[in-house]
MIMARPA-939425 format. One record per residue (C-alpha): y negated, z, x negated; residue in one letter. Coordinates in steps of 0.5 Angstrom, whole numbers, plus 500, padded with zeros to 3 digits. Layout:
BEGIN
YZXA/...
This chain:
BEGIN
114668617M/121668615S/125662615R/132665614V/135661620G/134654617K/140656612Y/147655615P/152661615V/158659610I/165661613V/170663608P/177662608D/181666613G/175667618V/175663624T/169662628V/169660636T/163657639V/162657646E/156656650T/152663649G/157666645N/160666638V/167669637S/169671629V/176673627K/178675620G/183680617K/178686619N/179684626G/175680632E/168681633L/163677638S/156676640C/152673645H/146669644Y/140666648D/143658649A/136657653D/132657646H/137656641V/143652639S/149654635V/154648632V/160649628L/160644622D/166644618G/166651615N/159652616K/155655623V/148651624V/143655628V/137651630S/131652635P/131648642K/124647642A/118649638E/116655642T/115662639K/121665643Q/125660640A/123661633R/124668633A/131668636L/133662631W/133667625G/135673629T/141669632T/143666625R/143673622A/147676627N/152671626I/152672619N/153679620T/159678624L/162673619V/161679613K/164684617G/171681619V/171678612H/169684607D/167690612G/161695612F/161702609T/157708609K/157714605E/155721606L/155727602E/155734604L/150739600V/151746601G/155752600V/161752604G/159745607Y/166741608K/169735611A/176733613R/180728617V/185731622E/189725625G/184721629N/178727628N/173728623L/172736622V/166739619L/164746617S/157746617L/155753617G/156754625Y/160759628S/165754629H/168747626D/165741629V/170736631K/168728631I/173723634E/173717630T/171711634P/176705635K/175700630G/173705624L/176708619K/173715616I/176718610T/174724605C/175723598A/173730597S/171735601P/164734600T/164726601Q/165722607I/166714607S/166710614I/169703614F/169698619G/167691621A/162692626D/155694622K/152697628Q/158701630L/158704622V/151705622G/151709629Q/157713627T/154715620A/147717624S/151721629E/155725624I/148726620R/145729626E/149735626W/146738620R/140734617R/138735610P/132740609E/126740605P/127746601Y/134747598K/136740600G/142743604K/145738610G/149731610I/145726607K/147718606Y/149717599A/143715594G/138718599E/132722596Y/130728599I/123730598R/123737596R/117742598K/115748594E/117755597G/113761599K/109764593K/108771592K/
């Protein structure tokens, strides 16, 4: 069983944490985030520049929420201080991406361009026509947006064409034989 909950979350300079009953708010240079926690099973205390999470009882539910709550608070602190980035790559002839205002425009071999509106709190950039970078403070929103963009044209196993995560390995299949 993991014991990640016993380690305190270190709050770096420039980040302020506010702990209320059932809610933790974190503010930093990349914005403000908050998360809800179960105050019946877990207690959260701000001790100087550390956030300490501890279970209120030795029940299975309290032990499970102990590590989860600590990990969620750590993710909030990292997000407002450093931020999270997901990189996507477009592979295929004619597959291109560009940013127009608040929209990401993708040319993916369809009869029309696909326009995706950038969610509030995220920044989408294209270093080249085949690379997309998504940056934001909310880890869940960054990953969800990257997944939604990838769903428009998943990589196929024969030629590897499609939208893939940077560094993702696409398992290839052998084509037809004569």
